[in-house]
N, C-alpha and C positions, 0 to 999 in steps of 0.2 A: 763589741762590733766583729770583734773576730768571731764570737762563736755565729752571728751571722752567716759570713762572709764563706765561714767553714761550710754551711750546710746551704748554701745558696743555691748552689740543682736542686737539690730537694726542693724548695719552696716555689724555686722558677716550676718543676715539673706540676706542684700540686695547683698550683695558680692556671695553669694550660689545660690539667685537667678538668677545675671547675669551671671554665669556661666553654669548653668545649659539650660540659654535661651541660651547661644552661644553656647554649646555642641548641644542643640536640634536645631538648625539651622545648626550646620555643619553636621549632620548624613544623611541628604543626599547625599552633597557634599564626603562623606568620604565613604558611598558605591559607589559613581557615580564613584568613584575614582580607584576603584577597578579594570583592565583589563579586558575586555570581552571575554566569552569562545566562540570561532569563531568555529563554525558548517559549515561546505560546504556542499551541494545540488546539483545533478545533473540531471535534470527533462528533461522527454521529449516537453518542452512547444511548440514547433513547430513541421510541420513533424505529419505520419499518427498516431504516436502514444500521439497526442496534446490533443486528447478529455480524457484522462490517465495522462499528464504532467500538465497539466493547474492546476487540484483541488490538485493536487501535490503541484504545487509553491503557491498557495494560501492559501491551507493549513499552509506551512512553514511560509508565511508572519504571516498568524493568532496567528499561534503560538509563534512570535516571541514578537509578540506588547503584548499578554496576560503575556506570562514570565515576562518582561521588564516593565507590568504593574505593578506588584506585587511585585517587587523589586528583580526580577533576580532571579540565581541560586546563594546561599549564598550569595549574595549581586554584583554578577557578570551579565554585562549586557550579553543578549543573542545578540550573533551578525550572522545572516543565512546571508553564500553568495551561490548567487543560481544562476547558470550557464545553459542554451539551449547546451543538446546535439540534437534536433532537433530527436531524436532515431536514431543516426548514430555511430555504433562504434568508427570508430576513431575520432569520437569530443568528444566523451563520456572518451576516456581515455587522452586526450589531455586536458579536463575541467578537473580530476581528478590529473592529476600531477600538473596543473598549482593551484589547492584546495591546493593541500600538497607541492608542493616546493617555491610559492611565498605569498599566503594568510597564510601557517603554522597552516592551522585547525586541531582540536582537533579529528573531526571527520566526518565522512561523510554518510550521505543517500540517496538513490537512487543507481544506477537510474533505471528508469522507466520500461525498456523492459530486457528480459530476454539477447536477446543474447548482447547488452553493457553490463548488468551485467557481462557476463561471461569474454568481455573485457577488461574489469578495472580489474579483480582479480590478477596477478600477479606486477601489480604496487602497489594495496594496500601490497601482503605479501610482496614485497621487503622492501617497503615503512615504515609498519610496521605501520599502521595508520587504523582504525573499520571503518566497511566498513558494515554500515545495509540497504539490496537493498530491492524496494519497486516492486521487477519484482519474477515472476510463477516457474520458470523451474529449477524444482527437481536438476539439474544439479551445481546451484550456490553453493552450502551445502553440496551436495553430490558428492562424499569424501569431508569429512568437509576439509573447508582452518582457518587454526587458526582464522585467522582476520576478516572474512566475516561472515554475517548472512543475515536475511532478515523477511519482514512482511506478504509479496503477500504467502496467501495459500499455495502449491506447488501444481504444477499440479496432483501428482500421488496421491493426498487426494479427488482433483476433479474427476480424473478417479473413483477410489473407493467412491464415493457419485455417484456416474452414473449408477456403474453395481447395486449399491441397488436400484436405478431405475429402473432400467430395468430389471433387478429380480422382481420384486415386479410389473412389468407389465407381464410379461410371454415375452419380446421380447427378443429372440436370432441371431436375423440377422443382422446386423446393416452396414451402409455406412459409410466411413470417409471424408471429406472436411475438408483438412486442410489447413492454412497459409503458404507463404515457405518463413517461416521466423524463427530466432531458438525456439521461443516461439511452433507456429505450429506444429513444428517437435519434439521440446520434448513430446509435448501431443500424437502426434502419435504414438511416441515409447513410450508411456506410455500405451498407446492402445491395441498397438500389443503385450504388455508381457503381459497385466492385462487380457482383454477383454475374450481370446479362453479357459483358464483355467479354469474361471467361467459360460462356455458352452454358449459363446456370440461369431456367429461367425462374421467376417468381410467377405463380398459379394462384396466391391467394397471400391478403393481406389483411391478419386482425391485431387489436390492441387488447389488453386492460386492463386497469387500474392497480396501483402498489397494496391495495386494501381491499381487491376486490376477493373473497370465498369463492366463487364459480364463474367457472371461464366455459361452461357445458355448451351456450350459446356458438361462441365464437369456434372451438374447436369442432360443431357440427357441421359448421357452413365450410370449414378447411377440410375437412374427409369427405367431400361432394365433389374435390378440387384434382383429386387423384395426384398427390402430390407426394414426389418419392422418399421425401426427408419434411420436418416440421426443422424450424428453428427460432428456437424461444429469445429473448431479448431481455434479461432482465434480471432482479436482483434473487435473493432464493427464499422467500416467502411467497412473493407471487408466480416466479416458478413451477416452488412446491405444489400450489393450486395447480397448476396447468399440467405436472405431469402426472397428478391422482387422477383430476377429471380426462383426463385422454386413457389413462387403464380402468376406469369405470365404464366408456364410451368401447372399449375393446379396439382402440387404433392399435393396431400394429407397426403402422409408418416412424422410421427409427426416430427420437426426437437427439434434435444438437441444443444445447444449451451456451447461452453466453459466460466470459471468463466470472462475470458477476456472480456465481454461486457457488463457486472452490470452498466451501467451508463446511464445515460440519453439520451449523444448520441446515443444510438444503439436506444434506441427507437424513438429518433426524426427522425432517416435518416431512420428508415426500415420501420415510419408508421405503417400504419393498416396491413402489412402483418408479424408486428411483435407479433399480434395477435398467441397465440395458443404458442408459443416458451417457452422449458423452458432448465433449465440449473440450475447448482449449482452455489450458488452464498453466498456473506459472508452476514449475518443478520442482516445488517445496511438496507436494499433495504425493507424489513420487519419489521423493530424496533419497530413500534406499534401494531402489532399483536403479541408480546414474551409475555411470561405469565411474570408477575413480577417478578417469581420466578428467573428467566433468569441472570445470574449474569454482562451479558452486554449486557441488555438495557438500563438501567440508562444514562452508556455511550456512548452506540450508541444515542440516545434524546438528551440527552446534543451536544452530538459534531453536530448533524445534527442539530439542532435548531440555536447553535453558528454559522454556517457557513452559516446556509439559510439566518440571520442576518446581516452578514459580508459582503454579498454577492450577496445576490438577487435570490438565486438560488437553487434548491436544492446539496446536499452533497451526496459524493457516496464513492463506494468502494475504486476505488483507491487514491484519497483523503484522504485515511481512513487508504489507506499502510503507506503511508508519516505520517499522524499524528502519527502512532505506533513509526515508525521507529524512529520521533524524541525526543519521551517522552522516549523511551528505551536511548537514547543518554543523556538525561535532567536529567535522576533517574540515572543513570553509574556516571554521572557529578557531580551530588550531594554527591555521598557516598565517589567518587575516585578524584575531585579535574582536575586536566589539564595533571595526566599523561597518557599516551595513551595507554599503558600498563594494567593502574589500568582501563580503560575505558571499555576496552575490556574486563577482569576480569569482571567486575561490567554486566555487558548486558549477558556475562556466563551464571554466578549464578542468575540473574534472572527466580524466581519462581511465579508462579500465578498471575503474569501481566496481568488485565482487559483489552486488545485494544479494538477495532475496528473491525479488521480481525480475533479473537476469543480468547481465554486464556494462554496468552503465557506460559511456562514450557520449558527453555533453560536448556542444561549439556552441557560439554566437545561431547558429542558424539551428538548432537542435536540443528542443529541451525538456526531452523526453527521454533520449539517449538507447533505447534501445531496438531491436533488430524483432524479426518473426523466431529465433532462435531461444526468446525466451519463454517462449511455450511450448508445452509439450500437448497432443492430445490425449486424454483419459477417457478410461469410462466405469462407470461403476456398477462394480461386479457384486454381488454377495454381500451389498449393502458398506462394499470398499472402493478404493479410489484404484484403478489400477490402469497402467496403459493401456494404450489401445491400441490395433493394431491396424 
């Protein structure tokens, strides 16, 4: 007994050390034991908009790995469940219902396209699950839908940026070539609403399908109307056909495209025909040219570097839409936990969130949270994106 008392401090220290070691070894297990935060995603991974949906999917996978490698969200692993819509509205609705009813997700990011986003709104509103769309159409959030937000710059902002450019170059007569889908129709509607009051006359309107391989007939009709610029409103595949056919016809009229072509796929498909094309785009395309004072610069360069290192190709605007959407949800999860209503409220209260698409300020009356400052005008020169003058 005397010997035990004599060595009591040593025994106590040994017991304490063993306890600390035991708790330390259990810490990762305790963290891993927390239930995952399950977030759904619906992207157009195949189909006509695959050039948009694939970088969105890849970005989601990259973020899931990054978050879990850093210990999760308040100790909860992030689990992304991703479904392919193929850019089709029916598939988007079915995928969203599956995420809600079977997978029990806390929130959903996507869809990729405007039409798919509009198609799922009723399902989202009825189920009361937060959705952050990656599509551009202003109708997605105007009028406001309580459970729906979006990160892509709205087409109305793109039109306003184009108007600034047209007026600065004294262009008053334009022709419009729009894709025959929800994105193209939305852009055409915004142009019809906003160009004439700005003193810009629409002298011709044509359309094309997103799977069309030749639009020569439409361009021939446009050529006879003496437009000072052609505004094309569509995404990469169809827009590449438009510019290639225009060059083949010898059309010298400046071509201004929508922000729906702001990726490497358009440059690859259009080839040398893309040179001279002008468009409003997110700042990611010219991130290295931004002044160091720009609040987005560091975020843009970091995302571009991480994406390049992970996938061996350049990041683009569309992956950036997914990046912003997922991080908005992650930020809300950190603050609100797993209550869907509180997640929604936290997203709506977001202020000053510096993302890839811009600096976001949401409110009960603003569910896109961006201004025209989210755009810069860019020009394709020698197959590369450069700031437009």
